[in-house]
N, C-alpha and C positions, 0 to 999 in steps of 0.2 A: 504493500500499500504506500510505502514511502518511496517517492521517485526522485527526491532531492539528492544532489551529489555532495555539496559542501555541508549543508546543515540538514540533518534528518528531521522530517516533520510529516505528519499525517493529516490529510484533508478531513476537516470535521464532519462534513456531509457523508463522506465515505465511511468514516468510523461509526457514525450513527446507524448506517445501513448494514454493518457487519453482522452476519448471522451467528448466534451463539445457542448451543443447546441449553435449555432452561427447564430443569426439573420443577415439580410443584414446590410451593413455599415450605410445606412441611418437610419435604425431602431435603431442601436446602438447609433448613435449620438442623436436621439430623446430621447432615454431613459436616456442618460447621461445628457442632457439638463434639463430634468424633475428632475432628482436626484440632480443636482447642485442647482437648484432653491429651491427645498424642503430642502436640507441639509444646505443651507446657513442660513436659518432662524433657523433651529434646532441648528446648531453649535453656532450661536450667542446667542441663549437662554441658551445653556449649559455653554458658557463662562461667561455670566452674572450671572447665578446661582452659578457657582463655585466662582466667585468674591464675591457674597453676602455671601456665606458660609465662605470664608476667612475673610471678614469684620466682621462677627458675632463673630468669634474667637478672632480677634484683639480687638473688642469692649470689650469682656470679660476681656482680659488682661488689657486693658486701664482703665476700671472701677476699677479693683482691685488695680492697681498701683496708680491711682490718687485720687479715691474717698474713697475707703476703707482703703488703707494703706497710703493715703496722708492726713489723718486726722491731724488737727493742734494740737490735744491733745497728739500726740505721743511724743512731747517734755517732757511731764510729765510721760511717761511710763519708768519704770526703765530699765536700760541697763544691760543685763546679757549675758550669753552664753548658747549654747546648752548643754554643759557639766553640767551647774548649774541646769538645769531643768530635767536632767535624774534621774531616780529612784536611790536612795542612796543604791546601792548594786553593788557588783563586776559584771562586764560584762553587765551592763545596756546599754552600747554602745559597739557594737561588730561587727566584720565581721565573715564570715563563715569559715569553715575549709580550711586550706591551704595544698598544696603539697600532700604528701602521706597520709594525714589524710582522704581524700576522693578521690578515683580514679574513673575515668569514668567507669571502668570495674565493679565497685561495685554497679552501678545503676541496679535496678530490675524493673519488670513490674508493681508491686503493692507493697504497704507498706506505709512507712512514706514519705510524700511529701517533695521535695527539691525545694525551691523557688530560682529563678534566675532573670536575667535582663528582660526576656520576661514577667515576672509578673508585672513589674513596668515601662516598657518603655513608656507607654501612660499616665503616671502620674495618673493613676487610676488602682487599682488592677484588674488584669484579669488573668485567668488561661491560660497558654501557653503550652509549651512542657511538657509532662508528665515525671517527674523524681521522682524516689522513692528509698529509701534504706530500708533494712530489719530492723525489731525491734531490732535485736542484734546490728546492726551498729548504730542505733539511740542511744542506751544506751551508746556507746562510744562518741557520739557527742551531747548529750543532752544539753550541755551548749550553743549550737547554736540554741536552740528552739526559734521559733517566737511565739508571743502571740497576741491575739486580741487587736487592738489599738496601736501596735508597728508601728513606722514609718520606712519605708525602703527607703534608698537612694542608687542609683546605683553609684559605684565608679570605675568600670572598663568597658571597652567597650563603650557603650552609657552612658556617665556619667551625673550626675546631675538630673536624674529623681527621682521622689518622690511619694510614695503611702502610704496609711494607710492599715494595715492588717485588713481585715474584721472580724466581730464578729463570723462568722460561719466557720472560718478557721479550718481545721482538724489539727491533730498533724503534725508539719512540722518544718524543719530547713531552714536556708538560706545559699546560697553559698558564696564564698569569693568575689563575684562580688557585694555584697550588704553590706551596713552598716545598722545595725538594732539598733534602739533606743527605749528603753523602758522608757517612760516618767513617772515622778511623776505628775500624773494628778491633783494633788492639786495645782500645779504650772503652768502647761502648758497643754493645750488640744491638742490631736493629729491633729485635724482639723485645729487648728491655726498654728501649726508648719509646717504642710504640705503646706498651702497657703503661709505662711511667707517665707519659703525656696524657693518656686517657683517664687513668685511675688514681695516680698518686695524690694524696691530699695536698702536698706542697705545690705540685704543679697546678692542681685545680684552684687553689687559693691564689696563686700568682696570676693565673689567667683571668680569674674573676676580678681581681683588683686592677689589672692593667688593661684588659680589653674593655671596650666601650659597648654599652648596650646589653640587653638581656640575652641576645643570641651571639655574643662575641663579634659584633659587627666591626669592632676596631682591631681585630687580630691582624698583625702584620709581621713581616720578616724580622724586624728589629725586636719585637716582643719575643718571638720564638728564639732568637739568638741569646737573649738575656734570661731565658727560662732557667731557674735554679734547678740543679740536678744532683740529687744524692746518689753517688755512684759507688757501688760495691766493686769488688774485684771481678775480673772477667769470669773466674770460676764460679763465683757466687751469682753473677748475672746469668750464667748458663743454667744453674740450678733453678733460679727463679723463672726463667723462660720455659724450662721443661715443666715446671709445676703449672704454669699458666696454660701451656699447650695441652697438658693432660686435663686440666679443669675445663678448658674450652671445648675439648672433644666430648667430655661427659655432658656438658650443657647442651651441645649440639645434638647429641644422641637423645637427650630428654626432650628437647624441642621437637625433634623429628617424630617422636612418639605422640606428643600432644597435637602436632599438625595432622598426623594420620587420623587421630581420634576426631578432630574437627571435621576433616574431610568425610569420614564415615558417618558422622552425625548429620551433616548437610545432605549427603547422599540418601540417608534414611528419610529425611524430610521430603526430598524430591520424589522419592518412591511413593510415599503416602499421598502426596499431592497428585501424582499421576493416577493413582487408583481412584482418588476422589473425582477427578474430571474425566475418567473413562468409564464411569459407572460400576467400577469394581468394588467400591466401598458400600456394600449392601448391608442391610440390617443383620443378615445372617453372619457376615464375617466381621462385623464391627468389633466385637469383643476380641476376636482373633487378631485384628489389626492392632488394638491397644496392647495386647499381650506381646505380639511380635515387636512392637515399638520398644516396650520395656526391655525385652531381651536384647534388642539391637543397641540400646543405650548402655546396657551392662557390658555387652561385648566390645563396644567402642571404647 
């Protein structure tokens, strides 16, 4: 019925004339009563599952803040800054090309990848919108190249997100929306800085005080350089990173279970709706539908 290309819409006259199968009012009320009873349990189970999912994520943050980064030994960790642990070379802390250096019109369908906020917004590196430049353009912007193990921090738009560039990254540069840090990994491990930036109380306090606005709209490269860093030995950093990775995997496994349960509950809801609107939700099988729903909730 919708023939629009840009903005989907339906003609009101056509909609009024659309035929629908309409059972008697008594039958409508009976179907609604069955659906209400069935959906009450499903919606309650969905709400509980979503709450458990949120609790799992909060537990992860709580453990990092209080157990891993709340270690009493931190008082013995030397206090330094992000600038001090960057690789000792020009441009080890950098943002992407500004202004006319890289225009949107210069993006092409394939070539050298250009990383942006969407690659870092979930605090875990993911491929988002495809952006590329030509090899010729890359030669002009090669100083903005990202490397495996670099730490990327969003400084525009959705600020304060942080990811580690994966080992299998193809040739790529970052945009001006990201601050890219190439670390001296004899001093600081990427995994440690990533977790420290996101969860350490000292880092969060500094960023809250220095950045402007409730969404860290004032975050910039200078603030990141001056970020105070409690830095244990490399061996201790490695132990901390391994603990965080193990905890992260446990949380991901738990989240996957909850997501599967949510999918199963929504599928159960759709199954009942299909029965209701195909005439299968009869008086004879109403009780069986409710029973099956409760069993489905328990199984999910």
